[in-house]
PDB file of the backbone (N, CA, C, O) and the ligand in Angstrom, with CONECT records:
HET     ZN  A 101       1
ATOM      1  N   MET A   1     125.011  68.181  31.386  1.00  0.00           N
ATOM      2  CA  MET A   1     125.800  66.975  31.526  1.00  0.00           C
ATOM      3  C   MET A   1     124.921  65.848  32.060  1.00  0.00           C
ATOM      4  O   MET A   1     124.210  66.020  33.050  1.00  0.00           O
ATOM      5  N   LYS A   2     124.978  64.685  31.392  1.00  0.00           N
ATOM      6  CA  LYS A   2     124.168  63.532  31.805  1.00  0.00           C
ATOM      7  C   LYS A   2     124.824  62.819  32.984  1.00  0.00           C
ATOM      8  O   LYS A   2     126.051  62.736  33.056  1.00  0.00           O
ATOM      9  N   PRO A   3     124.016  62.308  33.903  1.00  0.00           N
ATOM     10  CA  PRO A   3     124.608  61.567  35.035  1.00  0.00           C
ATOM     11  C   PRO A   3     125.157  60.225  34.548  1.00  0.00           C
ATOM     12  O   PRO A   3     124.654  59.648  33.584  1.00  0.00           O
ATOM     13  N   HIS A   4     126.173  59.751  35.215  1.00  0.00           N
ATOM     14  CA  HIS A   4     126.741  58.452  34.895  1.00  0.00           C
ATOM     15  C   HIS A   4     125.736  57.372  35.274  1.00  0.00           C
ATOM     16  O   HIS A   4     125.099  57.465  36.323  1.00  0.00           O
ATOM     17  N   TYR A   5     125.585  56.351  34.441  1.00  0.00           N
ATOM     18  CA  TYR A   5     124.560  55.335  34.666  1.00  0.00           C
ATOM     19  C   TYR A   5     124.792  54.479  35.916  1.00  0.00           C
ATOM     20  O   TYR A   5     123.832  53.941  36.467  1.00  0.00           O
ATOM     21  N   ASN A   6     126.021  54.341  36.370  1.00  0.00           N
ATOM     22  CA  ASN A   6     126.282  53.527  37.568  1.00  0.00           C
ATOM     23  C   ASN A   6     126.123  54.320  38.864  1.00  0.00           C
ATOM     24  O   ASN A   6     126.218  53.756  39.954  1.00  0.00           O
ATOM     25  N   THR A   7     125.887  55.595  38.749  1.00  0.00           N
ATOM     26  CA  THR A   7     125.688  56.416  39.932  1.00  0.00           C
ATOM     27  C   THR A   7     124.272  56.191  40.463  1.00  0.00           C
ATOM     28  O   THR A   7     123.300  56.396  39.736  1.00  0.00           O
ATOM     29  N   PRO A   8     124.151  55.777  41.706  1.00  0.00           N
ATOM     30  CA  PRO A   8     122.799  55.559  42.237  1.00  0.00           C
ATOM     31  C   PRO A   8     122.055  56.881  42.379  1.00  0.00           C
ATOM     32  O   PRO A   8     122.607  57.892  42.815  1.00  0.00           O
ATOM     33  N   SER A   9     120.812  56.836  42.002  1.00  0.00           N
ATOM     34  CA  SER A   9     119.965  58.010  42.145  1.00  0.00           C
ATOM     35  C   SER A   9     119.158  57.879  43.433  1.00  0.00           C
ATOM     36  O   SER A   9     119.142  56.825  44.067  1.00  0.00           O
ATOM     37  N   ALA A  10     118.507  58.941  43.796  1.00  0.00           N
ATOM     38  CA  ALA A  10     117.637  58.889  44.973  1.00  0.00           C
ATOM     39  C   ALA A  10     116.542  57.840  44.770  1.00  0.00           C
ATOM     40  O   ALA A  10     116.174  57.117  45.696  1.00  0.00           O
ATOM     41  N   GLN A  11     116.026  57.775  43.527  1.00  0.00           N
ATOM     42  CA  GLN A  11     114.962  56.803  43.229  1.00  0.00           C
ATOM     43  C   GLN A  11     115.470  55.370  43.361  1.00  0.00           C
ATOM     44  O   GLN A  11     114.790  54.529  43.949  1.00  0.00           O
ATOM     45  N   SER A  12     116.658  55.081  42.820  1.00  0.00           N
ATOM     46  CA  SER A  12     117.168  53.705  42.909  1.00  0.00           C
ATOM     47  C   SER A  12     117.495  53.336  44.358  1.00  0.00           C
ATOM     48  O   SER A  12     117.311  52.187  44.758  1.00  0.00           O
ATOM     49  N   CYS A  13     117.971  54.291  45.137  1.00  0.00           N
ATOM     50  CA  CYS A  13     118.244  54.022  46.555  1.00  0.00           C
ATOM     51  C   CYS A  13     116.955  53.752  47.315  1.00  0.00           C
ATOM     52  O   CYS A  13     116.897  52.870  48.172  1.00  0.00           O
ATOM     53  N   TYR A  14     115.926  54.521  46.992  1.00  0.00           N
ATOM     54  CA  TYR A  14     114.628  54.334  47.648  1.00  0.00           C
ATOM     55  C   TYR A  14     114.063  52.957  47.315  1.00  0.00           C
ATOM     56  O   TYR A  14     113.568  52.256  48.198  1.00  0.00           O
ATOM     57  N   ARG A  15     114.136  52.569  46.046  1.00  0.00           N
ATOM     58  CA  ARG A  15     113.637  51.242  45.637  1.00  0.00           C
ATOM     59  C   ARG A  15     114.454  50.130  46.275  1.00  0.00           C
ATOM     60  O   ARG A  15     113.896  49.098  46.650  1.00  0.00           O
ATOM     61  N   ALA A  16     115.758  50.316  46.406  1.00  0.00           N
ATOM     62  CA  ALA A  16     116.623  49.297  47.005  1.00  0.00           C
ATOM     63  C   ALA A  16     116.268  49.067  48.471  1.00  0.00           C
ATOM     64  O   ALA A  16     116.467  47.973  49.000  1.00  0.00           O
ATOM     65  N   THR A  17     115.748  50.092  49.117  1.00  0.00           N
ATOM     66  CA  THR A  17     115.346  49.962  50.525  1.00  0.00           C
ATOM     67  C   THR A  17     114.293  48.881  50.689  1.00  0.00           C
ATOM     68  O   THR A  17     114.270  48.182  51.702  1.00  0.00           O
ATOM     69  N   PHE A  18     113.411  48.737  49.689  1.00  0.00           N
ATOM     70  CA  PHE A  18     112.291  47.798  49.797  1.00  0.00           C
ATOM     71  C   PHE A  18     112.550  46.474  49.073  1.00  0.00           C
ATOM     72  O   PHE A  18     111.657  45.632  48.979  1.00  0.00           O
ATOM     73  N   GLN A  19     113.763  46.291  48.567  1.00  0.00           N
ATOM     74  CA  GLN A  19     114.066  45.054  47.856  1.00  0.00           C
ATOM     75  C   GLN A  19     113.982  43.872  48.811  1.00  0.00           C
ATOM     76  O   GLN A  19     114.608  43.878  49.871  1.00  0.00           O
ATOM     77  N   GLY A  20     113.216  42.866  48.438  1.00  0.00           N
ATOM     78  CA  GLY A  20     113.041  41.682  49.278  1.00  0.00           C
ATOM     79  C   GLY A  20     111.964  41.840  50.316  1.00  0.00           C
ATOM     80  O   GLY A  20     111.691  40.896  51.057  1.00  0.00           O
ATOM     81  N   ALA A  21     111.338  43.002  50.402  1.00  0.00           N
ATOM     82  CA  ALA A  21     110.276  43.216  51.386  1.00  0.00           C
ATOM     83  C   ALA A  21     108.988  42.526  50.924  1.00  0.00           C
ATOM     84  O   ALA A  21     108.736  42.374  49.728  1.00  0.00           O
ATOM     85  N   THR A  22     108.205  42.127  51.880  1.00  0.00           N
ATOM     86  CA  THR A  22     106.926  41.521  51.580  1.00  0.00           C
ATOM     87  C   THR A  22     105.883  42.609  51.347  1.00  0.00           C
ATOM     88  O   THR A  22     105.737  43.534  52.146  1.00  0.00           O
ATOM     89  N   VAL A  23     105.172  42.478  50.250  1.00  0.00           N
ATOM     90  CA  VAL A  23     104.136  43.457  49.937  1.00  0.00           C
ATOM     91  C   VAL A  23     102.804  42.938  50.448  1.00  0.00           C
ATOM     92  O   VAL A  23     102.402  41.817  50.133  1.00  0.00           O
ATOM     93  N   CYS A  24     102.128  43.749  51.229  1.00  0.00           N
ATOM     94  CA  CYS A  24     100.839  43.360  51.787  1.00  0.00           C
ATOM     95  C   CYS A  24      99.768  44.276  51.204  1.00  0.00           C
ATOM     96  O   CYS A  24      99.850  45.500  51.310  1.00  0.00           O
ATOM     97  N   HIS A  25      98.778  43.667  50.595  1.00  0.00           N
ATOM     98  CA  HIS A  25      97.706  44.449  49.984  1.00  0.00           C
ATOM     99  C   HIS A  25      96.448  44.461  50.844  1.00  0.00           C
ATOM    100  O   HIS A  25      95.353  44.693  50.331  1.00  0.00           O
ATOM    101  N   SER A  26      96.590  44.212  52.152  1.00  0.00           N
ATOM    102  CA  SER A  26      95.411  44.178  53.005  1.00  0.00           C
ATOM    103  C   SER A  26      94.729  45.550  53.081  1.00  0.00           C
ATOM    104  O   SER A  26      93.538  45.636  53.378  1.00  0.00           O
ATOM    105  N   TRP A  27      95.483  46.614  52.813  1.00  0.00           N
ATOM    106  CA  TRP A  27      94.887  47.945  52.862  1.00  0.00           C
ATOM    107  C   TRP A  27      93.740  48.075  51.860  1.00  0.00           C
ATOM    108  O   TRP A  27      92.788  48.821  52.088  1.00  0.00           O
ATOM    109  N   LYS A  28      93.843  47.337  50.741  1.00  0.00           N
ATOM    110  CA  LYS A  28      92.761  47.406  49.750  1.00  0.00           C
ATOM    111  C   LYS A  28      91.468  46.865  50.344  1.00  0.00           C
ATOM    112  O   LYS A  28      90.395  47.436  50.148  1.00  0.00           O
ATOM    113  N   LEU A  29      91.583  45.751  51.076  1.00  0.00           N
ATOM    114  CA  LEU A  29      90.386  45.162  51.701  1.00  0.00           C
ATOM    115  C   LEU A  29      89.810  46.103  52.748  1.00  0.00           C
ATOM    116  O   LEU A  29      88.593  46.221  52.889  1.00  0.00           O
ATOM    117  N   ILE A  30      90.699  46.773  53.483  1.00  0.00           N
ATOM    118  CA  ILE A  30      90.243  47.665  54.550  1.00  0.00           C
ATOM    119  C   ILE A  30      89.557  48.888  53.980  1.00  0.00           C
ATOM    120  O   ILE A  30      88.409  49.175  54.320  1.00  0.00           O
ATOM    121  N   TRP A  31      90.245  49.605  53.122  1.00  0.00           N
ATOM    122  CA  TRP A  31      89.731  50.905  52.674  1.00  0.00           C
ATOM    123  C   TRP A  31      88.637  50.796  51.642  1.00  0.00           C
ATOM    124  O   TRP A  31      87.905  51.762  51.431  1.00  0.00           O
ATOM    125  N   ARG A  32      88.494  49.642  50.981  1.00  0.00           N
ATOM    126  CA  ARG A  32      87.419  49.490  49.996  1.00  0.00           C
ATOM    127  C   ARG A  32      86.199  48.789  50.571  1.00  0.00           C
ATOM    128  O   ARG A  32      85.254  48.500  49.837  1.00  0.00           O
ATOM    129  N   SER A  33      86.201  48.511  51.868  1.00  0.00           N
ATOM    130  CA  SER A  33      85.061  47.824  52.472  1.00  0.00           C
ATOM    131  C   SER A  33      83.923  48.812  52.710  1.00  0.00           C
ATOM    132  O   SER A  33      84.080  50.022  52.546  1.00  0.00           O
ATOM    133  N   TRP A  34      82.779  48.265  53.101  1.00  0.00           N
ATOM    134  CA  TRP A  34      81.583  49.083  53.351  1.00  0.00           C
ATOM    135  C   TRP A  34      81.542  49.597  54.778  1.00  0.00           C
ATOM    136  O   TRP A  34      80.610  50.317  55.137  1.00  0.00           O
ATOM    137  N   ALA A  35      82.524  49.251  55.608  1.00  0.00           N
ATOM    138  CA  ALA A  35      82.519  49.623  57.022  1.00  0.00           C
ATOM    139  C   ALA A  35      82.605  51.144  57.186  1.00  0.00           C
ATOM    140  O   ALA A  35      83.145  51.836  56.324  1.00  0.00           O
ATOM    141  N   PRO A  36      82.066  51.661  58.305  1.00  0.00           N
ATOM    142  CA  PRO A  36      82.200  53.091  58.576  1.00  0.00           C
ATOM    143  C   PRO A  36      83.676  53.494  58.675  1.00  0.00           C
ATOM    144  O   PRO A  36      84.519  52.670  59.029  1.00  0.00           O
ATOM    145  N   PRO A  37      83.987  54.745  58.366  1.00  0.00           N
ATOM    146  CA  PRO A  37      85.393  55.202  58.372  1.00  0.00           C
ATOM    147  C   PRO A  37      86.129  54.931  59.674  1.00  0.00           C
ATOM    148  O   PRO A  37      87.309  54.581  59.642  1.00  0.00           O
ATOM    149  N   LYS A  38      85.467  55.083  60.828  1.00  0.00           N
ATOM    150  CA  LYS A  38      86.180  54.858  62.091  1.00  0.00           C
ATOM    151  C   LYS A  38      86.569  53.383  62.252  1.00  0.00           C
ATOM    152  O   LYS A  38      87.594  53.076  62.861  1.00  0.00           O
ATOM    153  N   VAL A  39      85.757  52.478  61.711  1.00  0.00           N
ATOM    154  CA  VAL A  39      86.073  51.048  61.762  1.00  0.00           C
ATOM    155  C   VAL A  39      87.238  50.752  60.818  1.00  0.00           C
ATOM    156  O   VAL A  39      88.150  50.001  61.163  1.00  0.00           O
ATOM    157  N   LYS A  40      87.200  51.342  59.637  1.00  0.00           N
ATOM    158  CA  LYS A  40      88.309  51.166  58.690  1.00  0.00           C
ATOM    159  C   LYS A  40      89.620  51.665  59.300  1.00  0.00           C
ATOM    160  O   LYS A  40      90.662  51.019  59.182  1.00  0.00           O
ATOM    161  N   PHE A  41      89.548  52.810  59.947  1.00  0.00           N
ATOM    162  CA  PHE A  41      90.761  53.383  60.548  1.00  0.00           C
ATOM    163  C   PHE A  41      91.303  52.489  61.650  1.00  0.00           C
ATOM    164  O   PHE A  41      92.509  52.253  61.729  1.00  0.00           O
ATOM    165  N   PHE A  42      90.404  51.985  62.510  1.00  0.00           N
ATOM    166  CA  PHE A  42      90.845  51.071  63.568  1.00  0.00           C
ATOM    167  C   PHE A  42      91.462  49.806  62.963  1.00  0.00           C
ATOM    168  O   PHE A  42      92.505  49.344  63.426  1.00  0.00           O
ATOM    169  N   ASP A  43      90.832  49.255  61.944  1.00  0.00           N
ATOM    170  CA  ASP A  43      91.340  48.046  61.304  1.00  0.00           C
ATOM    171  C   ASP A  43      92.718  48.298  60.697  1.00  0.00           C
ATOM    172  O   ASP A  43      93.609  47.453  60.778  1.00  0.00           O
ATOM    173  N   TRP A  44      92.875  49.456  60.097  1.00  0.00           N
ATOM    174  CA  TRP A  44      94.169  49.825  59.506  1.00  0.00           C
ATOM    175  C   TRP A  44      95.243  49.920  60.587  1.00  0.00           C
ATOM    176  O   TRP A  44      96.361  49.437  60.405  1.00  0.00           O
ATOM    177  N   LEU A  45      94.896  50.550  61.719  1.00  0.00           N
ATOM    178  CA  LEU A  45      95.861  50.628  62.828  1.00  0.00           C
ATOM    179  C   LEU A  45      96.171  49.238  63.375  1.00  0.00           C
ATOM    180  O   LEU A  45      97.325  48.932  63.672  1.00  0.00           O
ATOM    181  N   ALA A  46      95.149  48.398  63.509  1.00  0.00           N
ATOM    182  CA  ALA A  46      95.357  47.047  64.052  1.00  0.00           C
ATOM    183  C   ALA A  46      96.266  46.225  63.129  1.00  0.00           C
ATOM    184  O   ALA A  46      97.134  45.497  63.610  1.00  0.00           O
ATOM    185  N   CYS A  47      96.076  46.332  61.830  1.00  0.00           N
ATOM    186  CA  CYS A  47      96.917  45.586  60.880  1.00  0.00           C
ATOM    187  C   CYS A  47      98.378  46.002  60.975  1.00  0.00           C
ATOM    188  O   CYS A  47      99.270  45.203  60.687  1.00  0.00           O
ATOM    189  N   GLN A  48      98.628  47.226  61.368  1.00  0.00           N
ATOM    190  CA  GLN A  48     100.002  47.701  61.486  1.00  0.00           C
ATOM    191  C   GLN A  48     100.517  47.617  62.920  1.00  0.00           C
ATOM    192  O   GLN A  48     101.606  48.110  63.217  1.00  0.00           O
ATOM    193  N   ASP A  49      99.738  46.994  63.812  1.00  0.00           N
ATOM    194  CA  ASP A  49     100.096  46.883  65.230  1.00  0.00           C
ATOM    195  C   ASP A  49     100.371  48.256  65.820  1.00  0.00           C
ATOM    196  O   ASP A  49     101.362  48.449  66.524  1.00  0.00           O
ATOM    197  N   ARG A  50      99.496  49.206  65.535  1.00  0.00           N
ATOM    198  CA  ARG A  50      99.650  50.579  66.021  1.00  0.00           C
ATOM    199  C   ARG A  50      98.610  50.945  67.068  1.00  0.00           C
ATOM    200  O   ARG A  50      98.540  52.101  67.485  1.00  0.00           O
ATOM    201  N   CYS A  51      97.791  49.971  67.508  1.00  0.00           N
ATOM    202  CA  CYS A  51      96.807  50.256  68.558  1.00  0.00           C
ATOM    203  C   CYS A  51      97.517  50.262  69.906  1.00  0.00           C
ATOM    204  O   CYS A  51      98.525  49.581  70.095  1.00  0.00           O
ATOM    205  N   TRP A  52      96.981  51.033  70.828  1.00  0.00           N
ATOM    206  CA  TRP A  52      97.624  51.175  72.131  1.00  0.00           C
ATOM    207  C   TRP A  52      97.258  50.009  73.041  1.00  0.00           C
ATOM    208  O   TRP A  52      96.500  50.172  73.997  1.00  0.00           O
ATOM    209  N   THR A  53      97.797  48.842  72.742  1.00  0.00           N
ATOM    210  CA  THR A  53      97.623  47.666  73.589  1.00  0.00           C
ATOM    211  C   THR A  53      98.638  47.733  74.730  1.00  0.00           C
ATOM    212  O   THR A  53      99.556  48.553  74.719  1.00  0.00           O
ATOM    213  N   ALA A  54      98.452  46.857  75.708  1.00  0.00           N
ATOM    214  CA  ALA A  54      99.398  46.813  76.829  1.00  0.00           C
ATOM    215  C   ALA A  54     100.805  46.495  76.332  1.00  0.00           C
ATOM    216  O   ALA A  54     101.789  47.029  76.844  1.00  0.00           O
ATOM    217  N   GLU A  55     100.890  45.619  75.328  1.00  0.00           N
ATOM    218  CA  GLU A  55     102.195  45.272  74.772  1.00  0.00           C
ATOM    219  C   GLU A  55     102.890  46.507  74.190  1.00  0.00           C
ATOM    220  O   GLU A  55     104.086  46.707  74.403  1.00  0.00           O
ATOM    221  N   ARG A  56     102.148  47.323  73.466  1.00  0.00           N
ATOM    222  CA  ARG A  56     102.745  48.522  72.858  1.00  0.00           C
ATOM    223  C   ARG A  56     103.097  49.548  73.927  1.00  0.00           C
ATOM    224  O   ARG A  56     104.131  50.210  73.842  1.00  0.00           O
ATOM    225  N   LEU A  57     102.238  49.681  74.931  1.00  0.00           N
ATOM    226  CA  LEU A  57     102.548  50.590  76.037  1.00  0.00           C
ATOM    227  C   LEU A  57     103.835  50.159  76.735  1.00  0.00           C
ATOM    228  O   LEU A  57     104.672  50.990  77.088  1.00  0.00           O
ATOM    229  N   ALA A  58     103.983  48.819  76.932  1.00  0.00           N
ATOM    230  CA  ALA A  58     105.184  48.297  77.588  1.00  0.00           C
ATOM    231  C   ALA A  58     106.430  48.593  76.756  1.00  0.00           C
ATOM    232  O   ALA A  58     107.477  48.942  77.301  1.00  0.00           O
ATOM    233  N   ARG A  59     106.313  48.451  75.424  1.00  0.00           N
ATOM    234  CA  ARG A  59     107.454  48.739  74.539  1.00  0.00           C
ATOM    235  C   ARG A  59     107.903  50.180  74.661  1.00  0.00           C
ATOM    236  O   ARG A  59     109.086  50.492  74.517  1.00  0.00           O
ATOM    237  N   ARG A  60     106.936  51.065  74.930  1.00  0.00           N
ATOM    238  CA  ARG A  60     107.255  52.486  75.055  1.00  0.00           C
ATOM    239  C   ARG A  60     107.620  52.883  76.484  1.00  0.00           C
ATOM    240  O   ARG A  60     107.907  54.048  76.762  1.00  0.00           O
ATOM    241  N   GLY A  61     107.605  51.898  77.389  1.00  0.00           N
ATOM    242  CA  GLY A  61     107.928  52.184  78.779  1.00  0.00           C
ATOM    243  C   GLY A  61     106.819  52.902  79.515  1.00  0.00           C
ATOM    244  O   GLY A  61     107.070  53.586  80.507  1.00  0.00           O
ATOM    245  N   LEU A  62     105.582  52.751  79.036  1.00  0.00           N
ATOM    246  CA  LEU A  62     104.432  53.417  79.652  1.00  0.00           C
ATOM    247  C   LEU A  62     103.680  52.439  80.555  1.00  0.00           C
ATOM    248  O   LEU A  62     103.799  51.221  80.423  1.00  0.00           O
ATOM    249  N   GLN A  63     102.913  53.004  81.461  1.00  0.00           N
ATOM    250  CA  GLN A  63     102.146  52.190  82.403  1.00  0.00           C
ATOM    251  C   GLN A  63     101.123  51.326  81.644  1.00  0.00           C
ATOM    252  O   GLN A  63     100.450  51.801  80.729  1.00  0.00           O
ATOM    253  N   HIS A  64     101.025  50.060  82.040  1.00  0.00           N
ATOM    254  CA  HIS A  64     100.110  49.139  81.351  1.00  0.00           C
ATOM    255  C   HIS A  64      99.687  48.028  82.299  1.00  0.00           C
ATOM    256  O   HIS A  64     100.328  47.781  83.320  1.00  0.00           O
ATOM    257  N   HIS A  65      98.587  47.360  81.939  1.00  0.00           N
ATOM    258  CA  HIS A  65      98.142  46.206  82.692  1.00  0.00           C
ATOM    259  C   HIS A  65      98.956  44.979  82.244  1.00  0.00           C
ATOM    260  O   HIS A  65      99.287  44.861  81.064  1.00  0.00           O
ATOM    261  N   PRO A  66      99.274  44.088  83.153  1.00  0.00           N
ATOM    262  CA  PRO A  66     100.100  42.934  82.760  1.00  0.00           C
ATOM    263  C   PRO A  66      99.339  41.923  81.891  1.00  0.00           C
ATOM    264  O   PRO A  66      99.954  41.198  81.110  1.00  0.00           O
ATOM    265  N   ARG A  67      98.050  41.873  82.018  1.00  0.00           N
ATOM    266  CA  ARG A  67      97.282  40.880  81.255  1.00  0.00           C
ATOM    267  C   ARG A  67      96.072  41.543  80.589  1.00  0.00           C
ATOM    268  O   ARG A  67      95.700  42.671  80.912  1.00  0.00           O
ATOM    269  N   CYS A  68      95.475  40.809  79.656  1.00  0.00           N
ATOM    270  CA  CYS A  68      94.277  41.270  78.952  1.00  0.00           C
ATOM    271  C   CYS A  68      93.175  41.603  79.967  1.00  0.00           C
ATOM    272  O   CYS A  68      92.908  40.815  80.874  1.00  0.00           O
ATOM    273  N   LEU A  69      92.544  42.760  79.814  1.00  0.00           N
ATOM    274  CA  LEU A  69      91.501  43.170  80.742  1.00  0.00           C
ATOM    275  C   LEU A  69      90.198  42.405  80.518  1.00  0.00           C
ATOM    276  O   LEU A  69      89.341  42.375  81.402  1.00  0.00           O
ATOM    277  N   LEU A  70      90.039  41.791  79.356  1.00  0.00           N
ATOM    278  CA  LEU A  70      88.815  41.048  79.068  1.00  0.00           C
ATOM    279  C   LEU A  70      88.827  39.652  79.673  1.00  0.00           C
ATOM    280  O   LEU A  70      87.818  39.210  80.223  1.00  0.00           O
ATOM    281  N   CYS A  71      89.947  38.956  79.580  1.00  0.00           N
ATOM    282  CA  CYS A  71      90.000  37.568  80.035  1.00  0.00           C
ATOM    283  C   CYS A  71      90.973  37.339  81.192  1.00  0.00           C
ATOM    284  O   CYS A  71      90.859  36.336  81.896  1.00  0.00           O
ATOM    285  N   ASP A  72      91.912  38.237  81.398  1.00  0.00           N
ATOM    286  CA  ASP A  72      92.918  38.122  82.449  1.00  0.00           C
ATOM    287  C   ASP A  72      93.705  36.816  82.349  1.00  0.00           C
ATOM    288  O   ASP A  72      94.070  36.229  83.367  1.00  0.00           O
ATOM    289  N   GLN A  73      93.966  36.365  81.126  1.00  0.00           N
ATOM    290  CA  GLN A  73      94.665  35.095  80.929  1.00  0.00           C
ATOM    291  C   GLN A  73      96.005  35.247  80.213  1.00  0.00           C
ATOM    292  O   GLN A  73      96.954  34.520  80.505  1.00  0.00           O
ATOM    293  N   GLU A  74      96.081  36.191  79.277  1.00  0.00           N
ATOM    294  CA  GLU A  74      97.303  36.323  78.469  1.00  0.00           C
ATOM    295  C   GLU A  74      97.688  37.792  78.356  1.00  0.00           C
ATOM    296  O   GLU A  74      96.869  38.667  78.638  1.00  0.00           O
ATOM    297  N   PRO A  75      98.910  38.071  77.950  1.00  0.00           N
ATOM    298  CA  PRO A  75      99.299  39.471  77.700  1.00  0.00           C
ATOM    299  C   PRO A  75      98.433  40.078  76.599  1.00  0.00           C
ATOM    300  O   PRO A  75      98.036  39.399  75.653  1.00  0.00           O
ATOM    301  N   GLU A  76      98.154  41.358  76.745  1.00  0.00           N
ATOM    302  CA  GLU A  76      97.288  42.037  75.781  1.00  0.00           C
ATOM    303  C   GLU A  76      98.086  42.468  74.565  1.00  0.00           C
ATOM    304  O   GLU A  76      98.781  43.483  74.599  1.00  0.00           O
ATOM    305  N   THR A  77      97.986  41.704  73.499  1.00  0.00           N
ATOM    306  CA  THR A  77      98.581  42.063  72.209  1.00  0.00           C
ATOM    307  C   THR A  77      97.441  42.282  71.232  1.00  0.00           C
ATOM    308  O   THR A  77      96.296  41.928  71.514  1.00  0.00           O
ATOM    309  N   ILE A  78      97.755  42.864  70.088  1.00  0.00           N
ATOM    310  CA  ILE A  78      96.689  43.094  69.100  1.00  0.00           C
ATOM    311  C   ILE A  78      96.179  41.763  68.548  1.00  0.00           C
ATOM    312  O   ILE A  78      94.989  41.627  68.264  1.00  0.00           O
ATOM    313  N   GLY A  79      97.064  40.787  68.396  1.00  0.00           N
ATOM    314  CA  GLY A  79      96.655  39.465  67.940  1.00  0.00           C
ATOM    315  C   GLY A  79      95.728  38.796  68.924  1.00  0.00           C
ATOM    316  O   GLY A  79      94.738  38.170  68.545  1.00  0.00           O
ATOM    317  N   HIS A  80      96.061  38.937  70.203  1.00  0.00           N
ATOM    318  CA  HIS A  80      95.198  38.357  71.236  1.00  0.00           C
ATOM    319  C   HIS A  80      93.831  39.031  71.232  1.00  0.00           C
ATOM    320  O   HIS A  80      92.796  38.364  71.263  1.00  0.00           O
ATOM    321  N   LEU A  81      93.839  40.367  71.194  1.00  0.00           N
ATOM    322  CA  LEU A  81      92.573  41.099  71.258  1.00  0.00           C
ATOM    323  C   LEU A  81      91.677  40.826  70.044  1.00  0.00           C
ATOM    324  O   LEU A  81      90.457  40.732  70.181  1.00  0.00           O
ATOM    325  N   MET A  82      92.270  40.700  68.877  1.00  0.00           N
ATOM    326  CA  MET A  82      91.479  40.560  67.655  1.00  0.00           C
ATOM    327  C   MET A  82      91.102  39.116  67.352  1.00  0.00           C
ATOM    328  O   MET A  82      90.091  38.871  66.692  1.00  0.00           O
ATOM    329  N   LEU A  83      91.911  38.138  67.830  1.00  0.00           N
ATOM    330  CA  LEU A  83      91.696  36.765  67.391  1.00  0.00           C
ATOM    331  C   LEU A  83      91.590  35.725  68.498  1.00  0.00           C
ATOM    332  O   LEU A  83      90.663  34.916  68.481  1.00  0.00           O
ATOM    333  N   THR A  84      92.501  35.721  69.448  1.00  0.00           N
ATOM    334  CA  THR A  84      92.612  34.571  70.348  1.00  0.00           C
ATOM    335  C   THR A  84      92.005  34.760  71.721  1.00  0.00           C
ATOM    336  O   THR A  84      91.872  33.782  72.455  1.00  0.00           O
ATOM    337  N   CYS A  85      91.633  35.965  72.104  1.00  0.00           N
ATOM    338  CA  CYS A  85      91.012  36.170  73.410  1.00  0.00           C
ATOM    339  C   CYS A  85      89.678  35.411  73.465  1.00  0.00           C
ATOM    340  O   CYS A  85      88.886  35.510  72.528  1.00  0.00           O
ATOM    341  N   PRO A  86      89.415  34.663  74.532  1.00  0.00           N
ATOM    342  CA  PRO A  86      88.140  33.933  74.609  1.00  0.00           C
ATOM    343  C   PRO A  86      86.923  34.851  74.443  1.00  0.00           C
ATOM    344  O   PRO A  86      85.931  34.457  73.830  1.00  0.00           O
ATOM    345  N   PHE A  87      86.994  36.053  74.977  1.00  0.00           N
ATOM    346  CA  PHE A  87      85.896  37.017  74.830  1.00  0.00           C
ATOM    347  C   PHE A  87      85.708  37.373  73.354  1.00  0.00           C
ATOM    348  O   PHE A  87      84.582  37.413  72.856  1.00  0.00           O
ATOM    349  N   THR A  88      86.812  37.630  72.665  1.00  0.00           N
ATOM    350  CA  THR A  88      86.759  37.984  71.242  1.00  0.00           C
ATOM    351  C   THR A  88      86.247  36.818  70.416  1.00  0.00           C
ATOM    352  O   THR A  88      85.429  36.998  69.514  1.00  0.00           O
ATOM    353  N   ARG A  89      86.731  35.616  70.728  1.00  0.00           N
ATOM    354  CA  ARG A  89      86.289  34.436  69.973  1.00  0.00           C
ATOM    355  C   ARG A  89      84.791  34.222  70.117  1.00  0.00           C
ATOM    356  O   ARG A  89      84.113  33.856  69.157  1.00  0.00           O
ATOM    357  N   GLN A  90      84.276  34.452  71.324  1.00  0.00           N
ATOM    358  CA  GLN A  90      82.842  34.315  71.526  1.00  0.00           C
ATOM    359  C   GLN A  90      82.081  35.382  70.720  1.00  0.00           C
ATOM    360  O   GLN A  90      81.040  35.103  70.125  1.00  0.00           O
ATOM    361  N   THR A  91      82.618  36.589  70.716  1.00  0.00           N
ATOM    362  CA  THR A  91      81.992  37.681  69.958  1.00  0.00           C
ATOM    363  C   THR A  91      81.998  37.365  68.469  1.00  0.00           C
ATOM    364  O   THR A  91      80.979  37.523  67.797  1.00  0.00           O
ATOM    365  N   TRP A  92      83.142  36.917  67.946  1.00  0.00           N
ATOM    366  CA  TRP A  92      83.207  36.562  66.521  1.00  0.00           C
ATOM    367  C   TRP A  92      82.227  35.431  66.208  1.00  0.00           C
ATOM    368  O   TRP A  92      81.565  35.449  65.170  1.00  0.00           O
ATOM    369  N   HIS A  93      82.136  34.445  67.109  1.00  0.00           N
ATOM    370  CA  HIS A  93      81.212  33.333  66.879  1.00  0.00           C
ATOM    371  C   HIS A  93      79.774  33.840  66.777  1.00  0.00           C
ATOM    372  O   HIS A  93      79.028  33.409  65.897  1.00  0.00           O
ATOM    373  N   GLU A  94      79.386  34.741  67.658  1.00  0.00           N
ATOM    374  CA  GLU A  94      78.006  35.259  67.620  1.00  0.00           C
ATOM    375  C   GLU A  94      77.764  36.155  66.416  1.00  0.00           C
ATOM    376  O   GLU A  94      76.676  36.133  65.840  1.00  0.00           O
ATOM    377  N   VAL A  95      78.754  36.936  66.030  1.00  0.00           N
ATOM    378  CA  VAL A  95      78.598  37.826  64.871  1.00  0.00           C
ATOM    379  C   VAL A  95      78.482  37.000  63.592  1.00  0.00           C
ATOM    380  O   VAL A  95      77.658  37.300  62.727  1.00  0.00           O
ATOM    381  N   LEU A  96      79.296  35.973  63.476  1.00  0.00           N
ATOM    382  CA  LEU A  96      79.348  35.212  62.209  1.00  0.00           C
ATOM    383  C   LEU A  96      78.290  34.115  62.116  1.00  0.00           C
ATOM    384  O   LEU A  96      78.097  33.549  61.040  1.00  0.00           O
ATOM    385  N   SER A  97      77.604  33.800  63.207  1.00  0.00           N
ATOM    386  CA  SER A  97      76.595  32.718  63.141  1.00  0.00           C
ATOM    387  C   SER A  97      75.220  33.280  62.828  1.00  0.00           C
ATOM    388  O   SER A  97      74.252  32.526  62.733  1.00  0.00           O
TER     389      SER A  97
HETATM  390 ZN    ZN A 101      91.896  38.264  76.512  1.00  0.00          ZN2+
END
């Protein structure tokens, strides 16, 4: 017996879950780069906000420092650590120059 066409299948339900979602292809840049595997893995975790920053520790109710340990100016988030921390910005400037 053939299924009725209006009956949702597991596949159509799964696809509907992602309807309207933003597709990010940054994983291609990460995994196809020349960087060592441990760097790729860290970058992949950072892109998904899965690194154990103080912000993530706080979300889980775990002990954490209130501010960034590098600059002691702002809360430690992955965005701060990777982009806006003065220490990081100086490091990026020296690496890229
Ligand atoms: Zn900082």
